[in-house]
Rosetta silent file (secondary structure, phi, psi, omega in degrees, C-alpha in Angstrom):
SEQUENCE: MTPESEQALATLRRMARGHPGASSGERAAFELLQNFQAGRPVNFADCFVQLDGTGQRAVLQLLLDLRVGRTGLNEFG
SCORE:     score description
SCORE:     0.000 S_00000001
   1 L     0.000  136.936 -179.541    0.000    0.000    0.000 S_00000001
   2 L   -74.980  157.998  176.189    1.320    3.405   -0.896 S_00000001
   3 H   -59.089  -34.701  178.806    1.803    6.090    1.771 S_00000001
   4 H   -65.633  -41.058  177.735   -0.942    8.101    0.073 S_00000001
   5 H   -66.361  -39.959  177.989   -3.359    5.170    0.316 S_00000001
   6 H   -61.608  -42.414  178.305   -2.459    4.630    3.955 S_00000001
   7 H   -64.982  -42.867  179.818   -3.175    8.285    4.675 S_00000001
   8 H   -63.641  -42.085  178.693   -6.471    8.145    2.747 S_00000001
   9 H   -65.376  -40.467  177.025   -7.534    5.017    4.612 S_00000001
  10 H   -62.895  -38.994  177.552   -6.622    6.622    7.950 S_00000001
  11 H   -61.120  -47.465  179.674   -8.719    9.650    7.003 S_00000001
  12 H   -64.466  -37.730  178.854  -11.759    7.488    6.259 S_00000001
  13 H   -64.668  -37.589  177.481  -11.260    5.534    9.491 S_00000001
  14 H   -66.792  -33.824 -177.536  -11.221    8.776   11.490 S_00000001
  15 H   -79.830  -29.322 -168.932  -14.424    9.903    9.793 S_00000001
  16 L   -68.770  127.767  174.244  -16.321    6.601    9.987 S_00000001
  17 L  -142.103  132.105 -178.153  -19.108    6.272   12.537 S_00000001
  18 L  -110.836    5.759 -176.928  -21.812    3.646   12.435 S_00000001
  19 L   -79.407  162.076 -176.198  -23.949    4.648   15.422 S_00000001
  20 L   -58.724  -27.937 -178.477  -27.521    5.976   15.033 S_00000001
  21 L   -90.046    5.824 -177.388  -26.548    9.604   15.746 S_00000001
  22 L   -70.425  149.508  176.703  -23.794    9.725   13.117 S_00000001
  23 L   -71.058  168.022 -179.578  -23.956   12.278   10.327 S_00000001
  24 H   -63.603  -35.980  177.534  -24.585   11.150    6.771 S_00000001
  25 H   -67.163  -40.014  177.448  -20.901   11.663    5.930 S_00000001
  26 H   -65.047  -41.147  177.833  -19.779    9.594    8.903 S_00000001
  27 H   -67.309  -37.463  178.336  -22.169    6.804    7.924 S_00000001
  28 H   -63.403  -44.463  177.444  -20.992    6.965    4.300 S_00000001
  29 H   -62.106  -41.602  178.759  -17.349    6.576    5.378 S_00000001
  30 H   -61.384  -46.313 -179.710  -18.356    3.688    7.652 S_00000001
  31 H   -63.731  -42.822  177.846  -20.239    1.962    4.824 S_00000001
  32 H   -59.627  -47.618 -179.595  -17.360    2.431    2.389 S_00000001
  33 H   -63.248  -43.262  179.647  -14.841    0.942    4.810 S_00000001
  34 H   -60.439  -43.272 -178.876  -17.087   -1.991    5.683 S_00000001
  35 H   -72.339  -36.943  174.566  -17.626   -2.814    2.028 S_00000001
  36 H   -59.619  -46.931 -176.366  -13.947   -2.387    1.119 S_00000001
  37 H   -67.166  -34.412 -178.953  -12.953   -4.759    3.922 S_00000001
  38 H   -88.746   -9.832 -178.604  -15.585   -7.350    3.015 S_00000001
  39 L    72.929   24.047  179.760  -14.994   -7.031   -0.731 S_00000001
  40 L   -91.552  157.602  175.967  -18.658   -6.196   -1.327 S_00000001
  41 L   -63.111  149.685 -178.335  -19.965   -3.800   -3.974 S_00000001
  42 L  -124.120  138.910  173.516  -20.298   -0.183   -2.896 S_00000001
  43 L   -85.507   86.540 -174.197  -22.792    2.442   -4.058 S_00000001
  44 H   -64.639  -38.173 -177.154  -20.119    5.086   -4.654 S_00000001
  45 H   -59.757  -46.043 -178.828  -22.455    7.712   -6.052 S_00000001
  46 H   -67.587  -46.910 -178.243  -24.571    7.744   -2.903 S_00000001
  47 H   -69.052  -41.996 -174.141  -21.655    7.545   -0.468 S_00000001
  48 H   -61.062  -43.558 -176.719  -19.378    9.938   -2.333 S_00000001
  49 H   -70.707  -19.250  179.873  -21.799   12.874   -2.341 S_00000001
  50 H   -84.418  -16.094  179.722  -22.366   12.511    1.411 S_00000001
  51 L   -80.145  153.266  172.627  -18.669   12.879    2.253 S_00000001
  52 L   -78.736 -179.253 -177.032  -17.003   16.230    2.830 S_00000001
  53 H   -59.004  -38.146  179.408  -14.092   17.339    0.652 S_00000001
  54 H   -65.014  -44.724  178.241  -11.521   15.533    2.780 S_00000001
  55 H   -65.628  -38.720  178.561  -13.427   12.257    2.568 S_00000001
  56 H   -64.491  -42.197  177.126  -13.959   12.658   -1.164 S_00000001
  57 H   -62.773  -38.766  179.193  -10.232   13.201   -1.729 S_00000001
  58 H   -63.383  -44.609  179.665   -9.483   10.102    0.347 S_00000001
  59 H   -64.129  -44.152  179.091  -11.864    7.970   -1.711 S_00000001
  60 H   -61.443  -39.913  177.858  -10.451    9.299   -4.985 S_00000001
  61 H   -62.458  -45.234  179.571   -6.901    8.519   -3.811 S_00000001
  62 H   -63.291  -44.001  179.560   -7.865    4.962   -2.891 S_00000001
  63 H   -64.113  -40.140  177.971   -9.660    4.411   -6.192 S_00000001
  64 H   -62.272  -46.922 -179.691   -6.723    5.785   -8.157 S_00000001
  65 H   -66.542  -34.730  174.760   -4.258    3.527   -6.352 S_00000001
  66 H   -65.802  -42.621 -176.765   -6.555    0.537   -6.817 S_00000001
  67 H   -63.074  -42.726 -176.805   -6.948    1.321  -10.506 S_00000001
  68 H   -89.422   -1.246  174.890   -3.234    1.521  -11.245 S_00000001
  69 L    86.794   10.885  179.102   -2.398   -1.483   -9.066 S_00000001
  70 L   -81.695  -13.658  177.405   -0.404    0.261   -6.354 S_00000001
  71 L  -138.399  142.617  178.349   -2.908   -0.916   -3.741 S_00000001
  72 L  -114.448  154.266  179.131   -4.922   -4.119   -3.595 S_00000001
  73 H   -59.718  -30.190  179.918   -8.297   -4.792   -1.986 S_00000001
  74 H   -64.090  -16.021 -178.845   -6.645   -7.415    0.224 S_00000001
  75 H   -85.604   -3.875 -179.534   -4.776   -4.566    1.953 S_00000001
  76 H   -86.700  -10.609 -175.739   -7.984   -3.026    3.336 S_00000001
  77 L   -70.151    0.000    0.000   -8.578   -5.825    5.847 S_00000001
């Protein structure tokens, strides 16, 4: 995993909250992480728009690194 991916993943982990009082952005980050770790499909359009700019940049970094092969899904576990 690249340092950029590690930073992006850490950002999403800090944002992620799954409790009932969590904001929509916190729940979106939580859902993204859960699905990345389980290897399940993710509704990116719905989750992406709920994240703030920092979360959106983190997701884009992870997707870019996944796309070019610098990070693998097995590294999200």
